[in-house]
N, C-alpha and C positions, 0 to 999 in steps of 0.2 A: 331296281337300285343296284349299284355296283359298289363294292368295298375294296379298299386296299388294307389288308390286315397283315400285321407282323404276328405270325402264328404264335399263340401262347402268350401274347403281350397285349396288343391293343389294336383298335381300328385307327388307321392314320389318315384315311380319306374316304369320302363317299360322294356319289353323284348319280344322276339319272343315266349317264353313259360311262363307259370305261374311261374315256378321256377326262370327264369331269371329276371322277374319283381320283385319278392320278394328279390332276391339277390341284385338287383340294389337299392331297397328301403333301404336296410341296410347301404348303403353309405351315406344316407341323414338323417337318424334318429339316435339318440344316443342309446347306449346300456342300458340306464336307462329307455327306453320305452319298454313296454311289447311286442309291435308288433315286435320289433327287433328279438325276439326269436320265432316268429310264423313261421310255415311251411305253405305251400300253402293250406292245408286242414283246417287251423285255421281261415282263412279269410272268412267273408261273401262274397257271390258272386252275390248278387242282389243290384245293385245301387239304384233302385227305392225304395226298402224297407229299405235301410240304413238310420240311423239318421244322422243329421248334425254332423260333426267331427268324424264319425265312419270310420275306414279304411275298404276298400273293395278291392277285387281282381276281376277284370272284363276284359272281352274282349273289346278292343277299338272299339268305334263307332264314326262316324262322329260327332254326337251330343256331345258326351263327349269331344272329341278333341276340338271342337269349344268352349265349355264352359270353358275349362281349359288352352287352349293355347293362 
């Protein structure tokens, strides 16, 4: 499973593929957000290196799910 996370805030999308996660995210953020128009390649993919409030597209881990669920 893949997740779109706004680090330090919430999971905004999930799916079996990165594309599904990004499409799910679009249901929860407004079209006034720049991330609404991002493709999978636009997202950073390192949770550890992301800044607070930065959106990342990552593979789900037990640790991330515990932190955000």
